All heavy atoms as TSV, in Angstrom:
chain	resi	resn	atom	element	x	y	z
A	1	MET	N	N	34.241	24.580	31.250
A	1	MET	CA	C	33.142	23.672	30.795
A	1	MET	C	C	32.373	24.308	29.706
A	1	MET	O	O	32.078	25.532	29.676
A	1	MET	CB	C	32.289	23.471	32.085
A	1	MET	CG	C	31.179	22.515	31.865
A	1	MET	SD	S	30.508	21.962	33.407
A	1	MET	CE	C	28.928	21.412	32.802
A	2	ALA	N	N	32.017	23.468	28.792
A	2	ALA	CA	C	31.265	24.021	27.625
A	2	ALA	C	C	29.737	24.183	27.902
A	2	ALA	O	O	29.208	23.462	28.726
A	2	ALA	CB	C	31.431	22.997	26.458
A	3	SER	N	N	29.188	25.175	27.193
A	3	SER	CA	C	27.782	25.433	27.333
A	3	SER	C	C	26.969	24.282	26.649
A	3	SER	O	O	27.593	23.567	25.723
A	3	SER	CB	C	27.416	26.675	26.752
A	3	SER	OG	O	27.520	26.676	25.392
A	4	PRO	N	N	25.730	24.116	26.987
A	4	PRO	CA	C	24.939	23.038	26.255
A	4	PRO	C	C	24.960	23.285	24.761
A	4	PRO	O	O	24.943	22.424	23.983
A	4	PRO	CB	C	23.576	23.206	26.942
A	4	PRO	CG	C	23.849	23.884	28.283
A	4	PRO	CD	C	25.039	24.693	28.094
A	5	HIS	N	N	24.815	24.606	24.356
A	5	HIS	CA	C	24.831	24.914	22.935
A	5	HIS	C	C	26.163	24.417	22.252
A	5	HIS	O	O	26.133	23.861	21.185
A	5	HIS	CB	C	24.578	26.390	22.842
A	5	HIS	CG	C	24.631	26.853	21.298
A	5	HIS	ND1	N	23.527	26.462	20.419
A	5	HIS	CD2	C	25.525	27.520	20.598
A	5	HIS	CE1	C	23.863	26.962	19.257
A	5	HIS	NE2	N	25.019	27.594	19.283
A	6	ALA	N	N	27.305	24.783	22.919
A	6	ALA	CA	C	28.549	24.367	22.333
A	6	ALA	C	C	28.705	22.834	22.401
A	6	ALA	O	O	29.226	22.325	21.280
A	6	ALA	CB	C	29.677	24.998	23.223
A	7	TYR	N	N	28.182	22.275	23.339
A	7	TYR	CA	C	28.196	20.702	23.356
A	7	TYR	C	C	27.395	20.145	22.151
A	7	TYR	O	O	27.915	19.273	21.455
A	7	TYR	CB	C	27.654	20.185	24.668
A	7	TYR	CG	C	27.568	18.672	24.746
A	7	TYR	CD1	C	28.669	17.925	24.958
A	7	TYR	CD2	C	26.415	18.037	24.524
A	7	TYR	CE1	C	28.717	16.521	25.070
A	7	TYR	CE2	C	26.366	16.651	24.581
A	7	TYR	CZ	C	27.472	15.939	24.789
A	7	TYR	OH	O	27.451	14.519	24.800
A	8	GLY	N	N	26.261	20.733	21.973
A	8	GLY	CA	C	25.367	20.266	20.911
A	8	GLY	C	C	26.015	20.504	19.569
A	8	GLY	O	O	25.990	19.708	18.655
A	9	LEU	N	N	26.716	21.635	19.341
A	9	LEU	CA	C	27.362	21.890	18.036
A	9	LEU	C	C	28.451	20.941	17.853
A	9	LEU	O	O	28.701	20.459	16.763
A	9	LEU	CB	C	27.919	23.297	18.006
A	9	LEU	CG	C	26.895	24.536	17.919
A	9	LEU	CD1	C	27.631	25.835	18.056
A	9	LEU	CD2	C	26.105	24.312	16.625
A	10	ARG	N	N	29.311	20.614	18.921
A	10	ARG	CA	C	30.352	19.679	18.766
A	10	ARG	C	C	29.807	18.218	18.420
A	10	ARG	O	O	30.390	17.558	17.612
A	10	ARG	CB	C	31.183	19.572	20.066
A	10	ARG	CG	C	32.285	20.591	19.976
A	10	ARG	CD	C	33.209	20.383	21.175
A	10	ARG	NE	N	33.092	21.548	22.007
A	10	ARG	CZ	C	32.969	21.591	23.301
A	10	ARG	NH1	N	33.201	20.481	23.923
A	10	ARG	NH2	N	32.787	22.662	23.914
A	11	LEU	N	N	28.692	17.877	18.993
A	11	LEU	CA	C	28.096	16.603	18.736
A	11	LEU	C	C	27.692	16.533	17.269
A	11	LEU	O	O	27.916	15.542	16.578
A	11	LEU	CB	C	26.911	16.323	19.695
A	11	LEU	CG	C	26.220	14.953	19.548
A	11	LEU	CD1	C	27.178	13.791	19.753
A	11	LEU	CD2	C	25.091	14.929	20.498
A	12	ASP	N	N	26.960	17.647	16.789
A	12	ASP	CA	C	26.575	17.651	15.432
A	12	ASP	C	C	27.761	17.538	14.454
A	12	ASP	O	O	27.723	16.800	13.442
A	12	ASP	CB	C	25.742	18.942	15.052
A	12	ASP	CG	C	24.393	18.957	15.737
A	12	ASP	OD1	O	23.949	17.930	16.268
A	12	ASP	OD2	O	23.796	20.076	15.813
A	13	ALA	N	N	28.847	18.286	14.732
A	13	ALA	CA	C	29.988	18.211	13.935
A	13	ALA	C	C	30.646	16.784	13.899
A	13	ALA	O	O	31.037	16.360	12.794
A	13	ALA	CB	C	31.056	19.170	14.410
A	14	ALA	N	N	30.680	16.193	15.023
A	14	ALA	CA	C	31.147	14.766	15.050
A	14	ALA	C	C	30.402	13.801	14.277
A	14	ALA	O	O	30.855	12.972	13.571
A	14	ALA	CB	C	31.234	14.282	16.484
A	15	GLU	N	N	29.004	13.974	14.386
A	15	GLU	CA	C	28.099	13.138	13.501
A	15	GLU	C	C	28.315	13.314	12.063
A	15	GLU	O	O	28.353	12.381	11.327
A	15	GLU	CB	C	26.649	13.337	13.936
A	15	GLU	CG	C	26.402	12.784	15.376
A	15	GLU	CD	C	24.979	13.239	15.878
A	15	GLU	OE1	O	24.430	14.237	15.400
A	15	GLU	OE2	O	24.512	12.691	16.900
A	16	LEU	N	N	28.442	14.613	11.648
A	16	LEU	CA	C	28.650	14.886	10.220
A	16	LEU	C	C	30.035	14.395	9.872
A	16	LEU	O	O	30.140	13.856	8.679
A	16	LEU	CB	C	28.490	16.359	9.927
A	16	LEU	CG	C	27.157	16.956	10.029
A	16	LEU	CD1	C	27.127	18.375	9.905
A	16	LEU	CD2	C	26.249	16.328	9.021
A	17	ALA	N	N	31.021	14.556	10.590
A	17	ALA	CA	C	32.333	14.027	10.296
A	17	ALA	C	C	32.363	12.500	10.126
A	17	ALA	O	O	33.042	11.932	9.191
A	17	ALA	CB	C	33.410	14.375	11.418
A	18	PHE	N	N	31.549	11.790	10.925
A	18	PHE	CA	C	31.451	10.301	10.852
A	18	PHE	C	C	30.808	9.990	9.519
A	18	PHE	O	O	31.225	9.037	8.883
A	18	PHE	CB	C	30.604	9.832	12.107
A	18	PHE	CG	C	30.515	8.286	11.984
A	18	PHE	CD1	C	31.581	7.474	12.272
A	18	PHE	CD2	C	29.283	7.689	11.677
A	18	PHE	CE1	C	31.446	6.173	12.216
A	18	PHE	CE2	C	29.149	6.412	11.603
A	18	PHE	CZ	C	30.226	5.562	11.858
A	19	ILE	N	N	29.737	10.645	9.092
A	19	ILE	CA	C	29.054	10.359	7.856
A	19	ILE	C	C	30.121	10.656	6.700
A	19	ILE	O	O	30.116	9.906	5.745
A	19	ILE	CB	C	27.807	11.197	7.726
A	19	ILE	CG1	C	26.846	10.790	8.782
A	19	ILE	CG2	C	27.172	10.934	6.268
A	19	ILE	CD1	C	26.414	9.349	8.881
A	20	GLY	N	N	30.897	11.762	6.759
A	20	GLY	CA	C	31.828	12.123	5.769
A	20	GLY	C	C	32.906	10.996	5.668
A	20	GLY	O	O	33.306	10.634	4.574
A	21	LEU	N	N	33.269	10.508	6.809
A	21	LEU	CA	C	34.265	9.332	6.827
A	21	LEU	C	C	33.714	8.173	6.101
A	21	LEU	O	O	34.398	7.519	5.325
A	21	LEU	CB	C	34.673	9.122	8.139
A	21	LEU	CG	C	35.675	7.872	8.324
A	21	LEU	CD1	C	36.983	8.225	7.679
A	21	LEU	CD2	C	35.911	7.692	9.948
A	22	ALA	N	N	32.394	7.834	6.362
A	22	ALA	CA	C	31.817	6.683	5.767
A	22	ALA	C	C	31.778	6.870	4.232
A	22	ALA	O	O	32.020	5.999	3.448
A	22	ALA	CB	C	30.392	6.474	6.300
A	23	ILE	N	N	31.365	8.087	3.809
A	23	ILE	CA	C	31.349	8.358	2.405
A	23	ILE	C	C	32.717	8.213	1.815
A	23	ILE	O	O	32.809	7.589	0.640
A	23	ILE	CB	C	30.833	9.774	2.069
A	23	ILE	CG1	C	29.320	9.776	2.494
A	23	ILE	CG2	C	31.015	10.252	0.622
A	23	ILE	CD1	C	28.699	11.170	2.459
A	24	SER	N	N	33.722	8.788	2.384
A	24	SER	CA	C	35.010	8.739	1.773
A	24	SER	C	C	35.708	7.371	1.838
A	24	SER	O	O	36.531	6.999	0.891
A	24	SER	CB	C	36.015	9.831	2.422
A	24	SER	OG	O	36.258	9.451	3.849
A	25	SER	N	N	35.302	6.540	2.872
A	25	SER	CA	C	36.042	5.264	2.891
A	25	SER	C	C	35.265	4.202	2.133
A	25	SER	O	O	35.912	3.168	1.695
A	25	SER	CB	C	36.208	4.848	4.394
A	25	SER	OG	O	34.973	4.706	5.086
A	26	CYS	N	N	33.937	4.266	2.073
A	26	CYS	CA	C	33.214	3.121	1.423
A	26	CYS	C	C	32.029	3.592	0.442
A	26	CYS	O	O	31.246	2.748	0.127
A	26	CYS	CB	C	32.619	2.139	2.471
A	26	CYS	SG	S	31.594	2.810	3.640
A	27	GLY	N	N	32.121	4.802	0.161
A	27	GLY	CA	C	31.094	5.354	-0.767
A	27	GLY	C	C	31.402	4.928	-2.195
A	27	GLY	O	O	32.501	4.866	-2.582
A	28	VAL	N	N	30.347	4.643	-2.989
A	28	VAL	CA	C	30.492	4.169	-4.357
A	28	VAL	C	C	29.707	5.243	-5.210
A	28	VAL	O	O	28.548	5.493	-4.929
A	28	VAL	CB	C	29.898	2.822	-4.558
A	28	VAL	CG1	C	29.948	2.406	-6.049
A	28	VAL	CG2	C	30.635	1.844	-3.672
A	29	TRP	N	N	30.398	5.828	-6.190
A	29	TRP	CA	C	29.712	6.787	-7.028
A	29	TRP	C	C	28.819	6.101	-7.998
A	29	TRP	O	O	29.072	5.049	-8.558
A	29	TRP	CB	C	30.800	7.531	-7.934
A	29	TRP	CG	C	31.448	8.558	-7.164
A	29	TRP	CD1	C	32.689	8.492	-6.510
A	29	TRP	CD2	C	31.013	9.823	-6.766
A	29	TRP	NE1	N	33.022	9.685	-5.857
A	29	TRP	CE2	C	31.899	10.590	-6.008
A	29	TRP	CE3	C	29.816	10.569	-7.103
A	29	TRP	CZ2	C	31.744	11.825	-5.606
A	29	TRP	CZ3	C	29.591	11.794	-6.708
A	29	TRP	CH2	C	30.624	12.485	-5.930
A	30	ASP	N	N	27.601	6.669	-8.076
A	30	ASP	CA	C	26.528	6.134	-8.935
A	30	ASP	C	C	26.044	7.354	-9.748
A	30	ASP	O	O	25.067	8.069	-9.351
A	30	ASP	CB	C	25.422	5.454	-8.228
A	30	ASP	CG	C	24.358	4.884	-9.067
A	30	ASP	OD1	O	24.541	4.752	-10.227
A	30	ASP	OD2	O	23.214	4.682	-8.553
A	31	GLY	N	N	26.702	7.704	-10.802
A	31	GLY	CA	C	26.340	8.876	-11.552
A	31	GLY	C	C	26.787	10.108	-10.786
A	31	GLY	O	O	27.994	10.246	-10.450
A	32	GLU	N	N	25.878	10.989	-10.499
A	32	GLU	CA	C	26.219	12.205	-9.665
A	32	GLU	C	C	26.020	11.976	-8.221
A	32	GLU	O	O	26.138	12.957	-7.367
A	32	GLU	CB	C	25.509	13.416	-10.181
A	32	GLU	CG	C	25.903	13.865	-11.665
A	32	GLU	CD	C	25.212	15.101	-12.050
A	32	GLU	OE1	O	24.617	15.794	-11.174
A	32	GLU	OE2	O	25.240	15.391	-13.277
A	33	GLU	N	N	25.660	10.818	-7.725
A	33	GLU	CA	C	25.329	10.561	-6.390
A	33	GLU	C	C	26.389	9.555	-5.805
A	33	GLU	O	O	26.971	8.798	-6.601
A	33	GLU	CB	C	23.939	9.970	-6.241
A	33	GLU	CG	C	22.907	10.818	-6.687
A	33	GLU	CD	C	21.442	10.258	-6.631
A	33	GLU	OE1	O	21.413	9.056	-6.390
A	33	GLU	OE2	O	20.512	10.951	-6.767
A	34	VAL	N	N	26.481	9.532	-4.529
A	34	VAL	CA	C	27.340	8.603	-3.809
A	34	VAL	C	C	26.433	7.659	-3.015
A	34	VAL	O	O	25.569	8.122	-2.264
A	34	VAL	CB	C	28.259	9.319	-2.890
A	34	VAL	CG1	C	29.241	8.210	-2.144
A	34	VAL	CG2	C	29.231	10.207	-3.651
A	35	VAL	N	N	26.660	6.368	-3.156
A	35	VAL	CA	C	25.897	5.349	-2.439
A	35	VAL	C	C	26.696	4.809	-1.314
A	35	VAL	O	O	27.892	4.435	-1.557
A	35	VAL	CB	C	25.396	4.199	-3.343
A	35	VAL	CG1	C	24.723	3.159	-2.586
A	35	VAL	CG2	C	24.623	4.825	-4.500
A	36	VAL	N	N	26.184	4.838	-0.069
A	36	VAL	CA	C	26.935	4.360	1.085
A	36	VAL	C	C	26.022	3.390	1.846
A	36	VAL	O	O	24.892	3.734	2.176
A	36	VAL	CB	C	27.364	5.493	2.061
A	36	VAL	CG1	C	28.087	4.943	3.172
A	36	VAL	CG2	C	28.147	6.522	1.204
A	37	ASP	N	N	26.536	2.243	2.233
A	37	ASP	CA	C	25.782	1.283	3.047
A	37	ASP	C	C	25.981	1.694	4.379
A	37	ASP	O	O	27.017	1.610	5.012
A	37	ASP	CB	C	26.386	-0.076	2.787
A	37	ASP	CG	C	25.534	-1.200	3.503
A	37	ASP	OD1	O	24.376	-0.966	3.656
A	37	ASP	OD2	O	26.093	-2.261	3.776
A	38	LEU	N	N	24.839	2.123	4.970
A	38	LEU	CA	C	24.780	2.652	6.391
A	38	LEU	C	C	23.820	1.778	7.278
A	38	LEU	O	O	22.802	1.396	6.811
A	38	LEU	CB	C	24.438	4.095	6.442
A	38	LEU	CG	C	25.282	5.134	5.848
A	38	LEU	CD1	C	24.700	6.479	5.969
A	38	LEU	CD2	C	26.765	5.103	6.553
A	39	ASP	N	N	24.185	1.661	8.412
A	39	ASP	CA	C	23.347	1.006	9.494
A	39	ASP	C	C	22.385	2.071	10.014
A	39	ASP	O	O	22.521	3.261	9.871
A	39	ASP	CB	C	24.349	0.515	10.456
A	39	ASP	CG	C	23.801	0.345	11.800
A	39	ASP	OD1	O	23.558	1.336	12.586
A	39	ASP	OD2	O	23.854	-0.783	12.308
A	40	VAL	N	N	21.244	1.592	10.586
A	40	VAL	CA	C	20.160	2.487	11.009
A	40	VAL	C	C	20.669	3.449	12.047
A	40	VAL	O	O	20.236	4.566	12.061
A	40	VAL	CB	C	19.011	1.688	11.498
A	40	VAL	CG1	C	19.267	0.949	12.785
A	40	VAL	CG2	C	17.693	2.501	11.593
A	41	VAL	N	N	21.641	3.109	12.887
A	41	VAL	CA	C	22.163	4.043	13.871
A	41	VAL	C	C	22.863	5.184	13.177
A	41	VAL	O	O	22.764	6.373	13.565
A	41	VAL	CB	C	23.040	3.244	14.852
A	41	VAL	CG1	C	23.735	4.314	15.805
A	41	VAL	CG2	C	22.270	2.254	15.675
A	42	GLN	N	N	23.609	4.829	12.190
A	42	GLN	CA	C	24.333	5.885	11.398
A	42	GLN	C	C	23.416	6.812	10.666
A	42	GLN	O	O	23.582	8.048	10.539
A	42	GLN	CB	C	25.321	5.232	10.371
A	42	GLN	CG	C	26.455	4.438	11.071
A	42	GLN	CD	C	27.150	3.555	10.089
A	42	GLN	OE1	O	26.564	3.000	9.227
A	42	GLN	NE2	N	28.490	3.405	10.281
A	43	ILE	N	N	22.326	6.304	10.122
A	43	ILE	CA	C	21.317	7.100	9.479
A	43	ILE	C	C	20.674	8.045	10.481
A	43	ILE	O	O	20.459	9.261	10.175
A	43	ILE	CB	C	20.234	6.210	8.715
A	43	ILE	CG1	C	20.915	5.427	7.639
A	43	ILE	CG2	C	19.128	7.070	8.263
A	43	ILE	CD1	C	20.063	4.291	7.072
A	44	ALA	N	N	20.338	7.512	11.638
A	44	ALA	CA	C	19.716	8.401	12.714
A	44	ALA	C	C	20.712	9.517	13.050
A	44	ALA	O	O	20.268	10.629	13.240
A	44	ALA	CB	C	19.393	7.484	13.948
A	45	ALA	N	N	21.971	9.193	13.173
A	45	ALA	CA	C	22.988	10.203	13.502
A	45	ALA	C	C	23.015	11.364	12.398
A	45	ALA	O	O	23.065	12.540	12.637
A	45	ALA	CB	C	24.353	9.647	13.668
A	46	ALA	N	N	22.968	10.867	11.153
A	46	ALA	CA	C	22.873	11.918	10.032
A	46	ALA	C	C	21.739	12.758	10.043
A	46	ALA	O	O	21.767	13.961	9.899
A	46	ALA	CB	C	23.055	11.098	8.653
A	47	LEU	N	N	20.554	12.175	10.268
A	47	LEU	CA	C	19.329	12.909	10.358
A	47	LEU	C	C	19.337	13.880	11.582
A	47	LEU	O	O	18.888	15.022	11.385
A	47	LEU	CB	C	18.162	11.932	10.491
A	47	LEU	CG	C	17.842	11.195	9.231
A	47	LEU	CD1	C	16.718	10.192	9.449
A	47	LEU	CD2	C	17.439	12.074	8.026
A	48	GLN	N	N	19.869	13.460	12.661
A	48	GLN	CA	C	19.948	14.294	13.900
A	48	GLN	C	C	20.879	15.500	13.557
A	48	GLN	O	O	20.539	16.643	13.949
A	48	GLN	CB	C	20.467	13.488	15.004
A	48	GLN	CG	C	20.503	14.269	16.345
A	48	GLN	CD	C	19.264	14.728	16.867
A	48	GLN	OE1	O	18.236	14.097	16.587
A	48	GLN	NE2	N	19.264	15.749	17.732
A	49	ALA	N	N	22.001	15.218	12.967
A	49	ALA	CA	C	22.969	16.344	12.674
A	49	ALA	C	C	22.510	17.299	11.550
A	49	ALA	O	O	22.851	18.433	11.627
A	49	ALA	CB	C	24.265	15.595	12.137
A	50	ALA	N	N	21.574	16.818	10.680
A	50	ALA	CA	C	21.039	17.701	9.722
A	50	ALA	C	C	19.957	18.581	10.089
A	50	ALA	O	O	19.485	19.395	9.447
A	50	ALA	CB	C	20.690	16.827	8.465
A	51	ARG	N	N	19.482	18.375	11.319
A	51	ARG	CA	C	18.332	19.123	11.746
A	51	ARG	C	C	18.652	20.639	11.842
A	51	ARG	O	O	19.499	21.142	11.915
A	51	ARG	CB	C	17.765	18.614	13.062
A	51	ARG	CG	C	18.899	18.777	14.240
A	51	ARG	CD	C	18.313	18.417	15.560
A	51	ARG	NE	N	19.337	18.201	16.482
A	51	ARG	CZ	C	20.114	19.031	17.037
A	51	ARG	NH1	N	20.053	20.299	16.726
A	51	ARG	NH2	N	21.066	18.720	17.815
């Protein structure tokens, strides 16, 4: 059984992987930035993972 810390790290990694997938599958380059149409739940996941 994983520790709470390990569980949290895995959750963060999954959230970041999901955002990476969104960028690679539907991101549009705008100069040096990538624009991705995300839903509020996806944005919340990204903010949570970036903490």
